[in-house]
PADREN-170608 format. One line per 10 residues: their letters; for each residue x, y, z of N, C-alpha, C, CB. Coordinates in steps of 0.001 Angstrom, whole numbers, plus 500000, padded with zeros to 6 digits. Glycine has a CB too. Example, Ala and Ser with C-alpha at 12.3 -4.5 7.8 and 13.67 -1.06 7.14 Angstrom:
as> 513190 494310 507800 512300 495500 507800 513200 496700 507800 511308 495527 509046 | 512850 497750 507080 513670 498940 507140 512900 500030 507870 514084 499402 505725
//
This chain:
mtleliidvl> 880264 182011 445089 878926 182446 445397 878322 183033 444128 878918 183472 446564 | 877239 182458 443713 876639 182881 442457 875571 183945 442699 876038 181680 441722 | 875180 184577 441624 874152 185603 441697 872805 185004 442101 874029 186324 440355 | 872523 183799 441625 871255 183142 441982 871178 182865 443480 871092 181827 441201 | 872297 182454 444057 872331 182179 445496 872112 183461 446305 873673 181530 445887 | 872723 184536 445863 872541 185818 446550 871092 186275 446451 873478 186889 445960 | 870494 186132 445282 869097 186520 445103 868183 185653 445965 868693 186411 443623 | 868456 184369 446043 867652 183482 446880 867760 183852 448358 868082 182032 446675 | 868972 184145 448811 869171 184511 450216 868453 185822 450527 870679 184635 450541 | 868590 186804 449661 867935 188089 449904 866417 187982 449858 868403 189110 448889
setfstvlii> 865894 187224 448908 864438 187082 448849 863904 186336 450060 864027 186358 447573 | 864625 185329 450525 864203 184628 451733 864325 185514 452964 865024 183362 451920 | 865342 186365 452986 865495 187300 454099 864321 188267 454148 866817 188073 453979 | 863980 188856 453009 862866 189800 452992 861540 189133 453335 862768 190461 451633 | 861323 187922 452840 860071 187238 453158 860009 186861 454639 859914 185983 452288 | 861140 186476 455228 861159 186161 456657 860882 187403 457494 862508 185551 457054 | 861470 188516 457115 861221 189766 457838 859753 190153 457745 862105 190899 457287 | 859169 190013 456563 857757 190348 456400 856865 189420 457220 857365 190280 454926 | 857171 188142 457221 856374 187187 457989 856458 187492 459488 856846 185746 457709 | 857618 187917 459938 857785 188226 461357 857090 189540 461727 859278 188301 461711
llpilgvalv> 857186 190555 460882 856697 191879 461252 855244 192156 460907 857529 192893 460605 | 854683 191494 459916 853327 191818 459498 852268 191626 460579 852973 190995 458324 | 852300 190572 461403 851270 190495 462448 851331 191659 463447 851404 189185 463196 | 852525 192065 463809 852664 193168 464764 852225 194482 464126 854123 193277 465263 | 852650 194713 462889 852240 195931 462204 850739 195943 461942 852999 196080 460895 | 850170 194774 461674 848722 194684 461466 847951 195029 462718 848341 193296 461003 | 848420 194543 463858 847760 194866 465129 847856 196364 465394 848393 194066 466302 | 849022 196947 465178 849189 198387 465399 848301 199189 464444 850670 198793 465217 | 848158 198729 463215 847313 199413 462238 845848 199368 462650 847487 198789 460854 | 845378 198196 463053 843972 198053 463448 843682 198901 464686 843628 196564 463723
vgiaisifqa> 844580 198883 465656 844379 199688 466864 844398 201174 466523 845461 199368 467918 | 845311 201581 465663 845375 202986 465261 844122 203449 464548 846565 203213 464375 | 843600 202609 463667 842368 202969 462956 841190 203022 463918 842082 201965 461823 | 841115 202062 464842 840018 202060 465811 840070 203308 466696 840071 200789 466679 | 841262 203687 467128 841391 204883 467959 841054 206128 467149 842813 204992 468542 | 841446 206179 465898 841126 207330 465053 839626 207464 464847 841827 207211 463702 | 838966 206335 464634 837500 206375 464484 836849 206846 465783 836947 204978 464083 | 837350 206337 466931 836824 206768 468226 837029 208264 468433 837492 205986 469361 | 838206 208771 468071 838475 210198 468224 837592 211033 467308 839942 210492 467940 | 837362 210557 466094 836504 211303 465177 835053 211295 465644 836601 210721 463769
atsiqemtlt> 834618 210195 466229 833234 210104 466679 832984 210937 467929 832869 208659 466943 | 833982 211040 468796 833779 211748 470057 834394 213142 470082 834343 210941 471178 | 835087 213522 469049 835769 214819 468950 836796 215030 470060 834749 215943 468987 | 837380 213947 470549 838463 214035 471525 839774 214055 470745 838421 212837 472555 | 840565 215090 470937 841820 215216 470207 843020 215170 471146 841835 216510 469406 | 842986 214261 472078 844084 214100 473022 845196 213266 472373 843586 213433 474339 | 846428 213757 472410 847528 213070 471737 847922 211771 472448 848734 213992 471643 | 847839 211755 473780 848229 210536 474492 847238 209410 474265 848358 210811 475977 | 846020 209747 473843 845022 208717 473570 845435 207843 472391 843663 209356 473297 | 846209 208373 471481 846642 207572 470330 847853 206712 470656 846962 208475 469151
fvpkiiitai> 848775 207217 471460 850029 206513 471673 849956 205419 472733 851079 207488 472050 | 849351 205708 473848 849386 204772 474973 848701 203440 474644 848723 205403 476191 | 847462 203428 474144 846859 202119 473823 847597 201372 472712 845408 202307 473416 | 848085 202126 471735 848802 201480 470638 850090 200831 471129 849112 202492 469534 | 850817 201496 472006 852053 200932 472540 851761 199712 473395 852814 201978 473356 | 850738 199807 474242 850405 198687 475125 849956 197470 474328 849312 199094 476115 | 849063 197661 473381 848561 196523 472604 849636 195960 471686 847340 196937 471782 | 850502 196813 471148 851609 196318 470331 852591 195510 471179 852336 197489 469646 | 852849 195952 472395 853726 195184 473290 853104 193836 473633 854012 195978 474580 | 851808 193805 473860 851118 192538 474128 851196 191618 472913 849641 192793 474510
aivimlpfma> 851026 192193 471712 851131 191389 470488 852539 190829 470316 850749 192230 469259 | 853553 191607 470655 854928 191118 470558 855144 189961 471519 855932 192248 470849 | 854644 190096 472752 854814 189025 473738 854092 187760 473288 854294 189471 475116 | 852897 187913 472730 852144 186742 472262 852816 186094 471060 850709 187139 471904 | 853349 186902 470149 853951 186386 468919 855423 185999 469094 853826 187418 467818 | 855998 186205 470269 857420 185956 470472 857853 184521 470179 857780 186295 471872 | 857119 183487 470586 857563 182127 470219 857577 181893 468708 856660 181093 470877 | 856570 182401 468012 856532 182271 466555 857688 183012 465900 855207 182793 466011 | 857949 184244 466354 859028 185031 465777 860387 184397 466058 858991 186457 466320 | 860572 183889 467269 861845 183250 467619 862060 181994 466795 861890 182911 469116
dkmisftlki> 861012 181213 466591 861124 180000 465776 861519 180327 464341 859804 179228 465789 | 860874 181344 463772 861215 181745 462395 862654 182248 462305 860249 182838 461898 | 863088 183064 463272 864446 183597 463233 865491 182508 463452 864610 184686 464279 | 865213 181570 464351 866164 180486 464600 866285 179590 463374 865734 179659 465822 | 865162 179249 462746 865235 178387 461558 865948 179091 460409 863826 177960 461116 | 865711 180395 460249 866401 181136 459198 867902 181212 459481 865811 182550 459065 | 868272 181455 460726 869688 181524 461092 870387 180193 460875 869838 181954 462542 | 869740 179104 461261 870334 177785 461028 870488 177497 459540 869484 176698 461682 | 869508 177913 458754 869597 177720 457301 870770 178506 456718 868282 178149 456619 | 870971 179736 457189 872089 180552 456712 873421 179944 457142 871968 181993 457238
fnmittvik> 873513 179460 458400 874751 178828 458847 875065 177564 458035 874655 178485 460335 | 874050 176778 457725 874263 175599 456891 874682 175999 455480 872995 174742 456843 | 874117 177091 454993 874470 177552 453659 875916 178055 453631 873504 178661 453202 | 876376 178649 454702 877759 179134 454766 878730 177960 454629 878015 179898 456096 | 878437 176871 455310 879336 175717 455224 879354 175105 453819 878924 174657 456244 | 878239 175157 453114 878237 174601 451757 878896 175542 450758 876813 174299 451314 | 878806 176845 450992 879422 177808 450075 880937 177800 450225 878873 179223 450327 | 881433 177610 451434 882875 177635 451673 883546 176448 450976 883175 177613 453194 | 882873 175287 450927 883491 174108 450329 883707 174238 448872 882679 172918 450583
//
């Protein structure tokens, strides 16, 4: 196992993780900013107002993005399994 192969595997791992997580984190960020703006405009400082909508919308985003995330994870896993067989030889 060479250093180049390890670097390639790690860089692909990090890029796959980013591709999977960025849409969900983006949705949570947009919802959080929208709720913060709403709280600043209305002077409502209720703590549950920030958590409940963010959790619900993030869960909905996860359910919607689940086929995409599963496809990316399955293809990455198959690529790693194929790479294991070539490295062992």
